C-alpha positions in Angstrom: -66.2 -89.7 -30.6 -64.2 -91.8 -33.0 -64.3 -88.9 -35.5 -62.9 -86.5 -32.9 -60.1 -89.0 -32.0 -59.3 -89.4 -35.7 -59.1 -85.7 -36.3 -56.8 -85.3 -33.3 -54.6 -88.1 -34.5 -54.4 -86.6 -38.0 -53.5 -83.2 -36.6 -50.7 -84.8 -34.5 -49.3 -86.6 -37.5 -49.3 -83.4 -39.6 -47.7 -81.5 -36.7 -44.9 -84.1 -36.5 -44.1 -84.3 -40.2 -41.5 -81.4 -40.1 -40.0 -83.1 -37.0 -39.7 -86.4 -38.7 -38.1 -84.8 -41.8 -35.6 -83.0 -39.5 -34.7 -86.3 -37.7 -33.9 -87.9 -41.1 -32.1 -84.9 -42.5 -30.0 -85.1 -44.5 -30.5 -88.3 -46.5 -29.6 -87.0 -50.0 -27.3 -84.4 -51.6 -27.7 -80.8 -50.7 -27.5 -78.1 -53.4 -25.5 -74.9 -52.5 -26.6 -72.1 -54.9 -23.9 -69.4 -55.6 -25.6 -66.6 -57.5 -22.3 -65.4 -59.1 -19.8 -66.8 -61.5 -17.4 -69.6 -60.7 -13.9 -68.6 -59.5 -15.0 -65.4 -57.6 -14.8 -64.8 -53.9 -18.2 -66.2 -53.1 -17.6 -69.4 -55.1 -14.3 -70.0 -53.5 -15.7 -69.8 -50.0 -18.7 -71.9 -51.0 -16.5 -74.7 -52.2 -14.3 -74.6 -49.1 -17.2 -74.7 -46.6 -19.4 -76.9 -48.7 -16.7 -79.6 -48.7 -16.2 -79.4 -45.0 -20.0 -79.5 -44.2 -20.4 -82.4 -46.6 -17.8 -84.3 -44.7 -19.5 -83.6 -41.4 -23.0 -84.5 -42.6 -22.0 -87.5 -44.7 -23.9 -86.2 -47.7 -22.6 -84.3 -50.8 -22.9 -80.5 -50.8 -23.0 -79.7 -54.5 -22.1 -76.1 -55.5 -24.2 -74.7 -58.4 -23.3 -71.3 -60.0 -26.4 -69.3 -61.1 -25.0 -65.9 -62.0 -27.2 -63.0 -63.2 -29.1 -59.8 -62.2 -26.8 -59.0 -59.3 -27.5 -62.2 -57.6 -31.2 -62.1 -57.7 -31.6 -65.0 -60.3 -30.0 -67.5 -57.9 -31.8 -66.0 -54.9 -35.1 -66.4 -56.7 -34.4 -70.1 -57.4 -33.8 -70.7 -53.6 -36.8 -68.6 -52.6 -39.0 -70.9 -54.7 -37.4 -74.1 -53.7 -39.1 -76.6 -51.4 -38.6 -75.7 -47.8 -36.9 -79.0 -46.9 -33.2 -77.9 -46.3 -31.8 -79.4 -49.5 -31.3 -76.1 -51.3 -29.1 -73.4 -49.7 -28.3 -69.9 -51.0 -24.9 -68.4 -50.4 -25.3 -64.6 -50.9 -23.5 -61.5 -50.1 -24.8 -58.2 -48.5 -26.1 -57.6 -52.0 -29.1 -59.6 -50.7 -29.7 -56.6 -48.3 -29.1 -54.0 -51.1 -31.5 -55.5 -53.6 -34.8 -54.4 -51.9 -33.8 -50.7 -51.9 -32.3 -50.9 -55.4 -35.0 -52.6 -57.5 -38.6 -51.4 -57.9 -39.7 -55.1 -57.9 -38.1 -58.4 -57.1 -39.4 -61.8 -57.9 -39.3 -62.6 -54.2 -39.8 -61.0 -50.8 -36.3 -60.4 -49.5 -37.4 -60.9 -45.9 -40.4 -63.2 -45.8 -39.3 -65.7 -48.5 -36.0 -66.7 -46.8 -34.9 -68.3 -43.6 -31.5 -66.9 -42.7 -29.2 -69.6 -41.5 -26.0 -68.0 -40.5 -23.5 -65.2 -41.4 -20.4 -67.0 -42.7 -17.8 -64.3 -42.8 -17.2 -60.5 -42.6 -14.7 -59.0 -45.0 -13.3 -55.8 -46.5 -13.5 -54.7 -50.1 -10.7 -52.9 -51.8 -10.3 -50.2 -54.4 -7.8 -51.4 -57.0 -6.3 -50.2 -60.3 -4.8 -51.7 -63.4 -1.0 -51.2 -63.4 -1.5 -50.1 -67.0 -3.6 -47.2 -65.9 -0.8 -45.4 -64.2 -3.1 -44.7 -61.3 -1.2 -45.2 -58.0 -3.5 -43.7 -55.3 -7.0 -42.8 -54.7 -6.2 -39.0 -54.8 -4.7 -39.5 -58.2 -7.8 -41.3 -59.3 -10.0 -38.5 -58.1 -7.9 -35.8 -59.7 -7.8 -37.6 -63.1 -11.5 -38.3 -63.0 -12.2 -34.7 -62.3 -10.0 -33.5 -65.1 -11.6 -36.0 -67.6 -15.1 -36.8 -66.4 -16.6 -39.9 -67.9 -13.4 -41.0 -69.5 -12.2 -43.6 -67.0 -14.1 -46.8 -66.4 -14.5 -49.3 -63.7 -15.4 -53.0 -63.6 -18.7 -53.9 -62.1 -20.1 -57.4 -61.4 -23.8 -56.5 -61.6 -26.2 -53.8 -60.7 -26.9 -53.8 -57.0 -23.8 -56.0 -56.2 -21.9 -54.7 -53.2 -18.9 -54.0 -55.6 -21.1 -51.8 -57.7 -22.8 -50.0 -54.8 -19.5 -49.3 -53.1 -18.0 -47.7 -56.2 -21.2 -45.6 -56.7 -20.9 -44.5 -53.0 -17.4 -43.5 -53.7 -18.4 -41.6 -56.8 -21.0 -39.8 -54.8 -18.7 -39.0 -51.9 -16.0 -37.6 -54.2 -18.1 -36.1 -56.9 -16.3 -38.0 -59.7 -17.8 -39.5 -62.9 -16.5 -43.0 -63.8 -18.3 -45.3 -66.2 -19.3 -48.9 -65.2 -18.3 -51.8 -67.4 -20.3 -54.9 -66.5 -18.7 -58.4 -65.9 -20.1 -61.6 -64.7 -18.1 -61.7 -61.5 -15.0 -60.5 -59.7 -12.7 -63.1 -61.2 -13.5 -61.5 -64.7 -13.0 -58.0 -63.3 -9.6 -58.9 -62.0 -8.7 -60.4 -65.4 -9.8 -57.2 -67.1 -7.7 -55.1 -64.7 -4.6 -57.2 -65.4 -5.2 -56.8 -69.2 -5.8 -53.1 -68.8 -9.3 -53.3 -70.2 -10.7 -51.2 -67.2 -8.8 -48.7 -65.1 -10.2 -49.4 -61.6 -12.6 -51.4 -59.6 -13.8 -52.4 -56.2 -13.3 -56.0 -55.6 -13.2 -58.4 -52.6 -10.0 -58.2 -50.7 -10.0 -62.1 -50.6 -9.3 -62.5 -54.3 -7.3 -59.3 -54.7 -4.5 -60.0 -52.2 -2.5 -62.5 -54.2 -2.8 -60.4 -57.4 -1.6 -57.3 -55.5 1.3 -59.2 -54.0 2.3 -60.4 -57.5 2.1 -56.9 -58.9 -0.6 -57.9 -61.3 -3.1 -55.3 -59.9 -2.4 -52.2 -57.7 -4.2 -51.8 -54.3 -5.4 -48.1 -53.8 -7.5 -48.1 -50.7 -9.3 -50.4 -48.3 -13.0 -49.6 -48.0 -13.5 -50.6 -44.4 -12.9 -48.7 -41.2 -9.4 -49.9 -40.6 -6.4 -51.3 -42.6 -6.1 -55.0 -43.4 -3.1 -56.9 -41.7 -2.8 -58.8 -45.0 -1.9 -55.6 -47.0 -1.1 -53.3 -44.1 0.7 -50.7 -46.3 -2.6 -49.9 -48.2 -4.5 -47.0 -46.5 -8.3 -46.9 -46.0 -10.5 -44.7 -48.2 -11.1 -42.4 -45.2 -7.3 -42.1 -44.7 -6.9 -41.3 -48.4 -9.0 -38.1 -48.2 -12.7 -39.2 -48.0 -13.5 -38.8 -44.3 -16.1 -41.1 -42.8 -16.2 -43.5 -45.8 -16.9 -47.1 -44.8 -18.2 -50.0 -46.9 -17.7 -53.6 -45.8 -19.1 -56.9 -47.0 -20.4 -60.2 -45.7 -21.5 -63.6 -46.9 -24.3 -65.7 -45.4 -26.4 -68.8 -45.9 -30.2 -68.7 -46.5 -32.8 -71.3 -47.0 -36.4 -71.1 -48.2 -38.9 -69.7 -45.7 -40.8 -72.3 -43.7 -37.8 -74.6 -43.7 -38.2 -76.5 -40.3 -36.2 -74.7 -37.5 -34.3 -77.9 -36.5 -32.9 -78.2 -40.1 -31.9 -74.6 -40.2 -30.2 -74.9 -36.8 -28.5 -78.1 -37.8 -26.9 -76.5 -40.8 -25.9 -73.4 -38.8 -24.2 -75.6 -36.2 -22.3 -77.7 -38.8 -21.2 -74.4 -40.5 -20.0 -72.9 -37.3 -18.1 -76.1 -36.7 -16.5 -75.9 -40.2 -15.5 -72.3 -39.7 -13.6 -73.2 -36.6 -11.7 -76.1 -38.1 -7.9 -75.8 -37.6 -7.3 -76.2 -41.4 -10.1 -73.7 -42.3 -9.2 -70.8 -40.0 -5.8 -70.0 -41.7 -7.5 -70.3 -45.1 -10.1 -67.7 -44.1 -7.3 -65.5 -42.7 -5.4 -65.8 -46.0 -8.6 -64.7 -47.8 -8.9 -61.7 -45.4 -12.1 -63.1 -43.8 -13.3 -63.0 -40.3 -15.3 -66.2 -39.6 -18.7 -65.6 -37.9 -21.1 -68.6 -37.8 -23.8 -67.0 -35.6 -27.2 -68.4 -34.7 -30.1 -68.0 -37.2 -31.9 -65.5 -34.9 -28.9 -63.3 -34.7 -28.2 -63.4 -38.5 -31.9 -62.6 -39.2 -31.8 -59.5 -37.0 -28.6 -58.4 -38.6 -30.0 -59.0 -42.1 -33.0 -56.7 -41.4 -30.7 -54.1 -40.0 -28.5 -54.3 -43.2 -31.6 -53.8 -45.4 -32.6 -50.6 -43.4 -28.9 -49.4 -43.7 -28.7 -49.8 -47.4 -32.1 -48.3 -48.0 -30.6 -45.1 -46.5 -27.4 -45.4 -48.3 -29.1 -45.7 -51.7 -31.4 -42.8 -50.9 -28.5 -40.6 -49.7 -26.4 -41.4 -52.8 -29.5 -40.7 -55.0 -29.1 -43.9 -56.9 -32.3 -44.3 -58.9 -34.4 -47.5 -58.5 -34.0 -49.9 -61.3 
């Protein structure tokens, strides 16, 4: 009888361990892994929200940049981290693209992660270097058709949403433009300003101030509608590519098997941060729509995005890497 009671007690203790961890969480710094270079759109948002969540939790949220392989190096680090809530991944919809683009990944894109919340939704924008002389999407298409393979575009890694959106545009218009790899969108923007590349698809968030200063030229918004921040720039669909839509998002993930109360705590604190009076105008200035949805909603959306991009890559005949 005593052995039975001891076994039941041991089981109850084991069952309550995650609960105890969740009650004490967080009691030390949290690492926020950004799988892209510092200074880009993902990094900027991570530092903004990380600072606010840190204030709310009373523990440091330390942003660590781990660029490489289109975001998969940083994602792998989080997938293999202890499921204790002290390592968070901030990723883009490239997380949903990777399963369809790569023959193998060092992690399972669905089963190795616990989706926490979608942070923001945002548009991408096709831009050109002022030194290229390209002033519109139609002019780009015409020039690329006249001189196939001569123009080049900045890409921040195979499978990144910026790369895939340009490849979708190339497929939709039948043009041939060569990719030039960079570590992130900040480096792409610098190359556009210098005239080292002719065009690129970049996050609207980091492009707007450069467009307003005349350092790069906006050609077309890739989403379904124009952006109020640059309302004079048409969409790709308006510019002669009917039905073209490619948007972006960012979200937080933790390692699979992280206790649900911890995941929910971070989601709640993030939603609170997104709604702060001093955060909302900064999101608007970066052309972001704040989301902050519950983990179950983000998990369902993430799976839908994987299915969508699997079809997009197949339709565009992009070979698996």
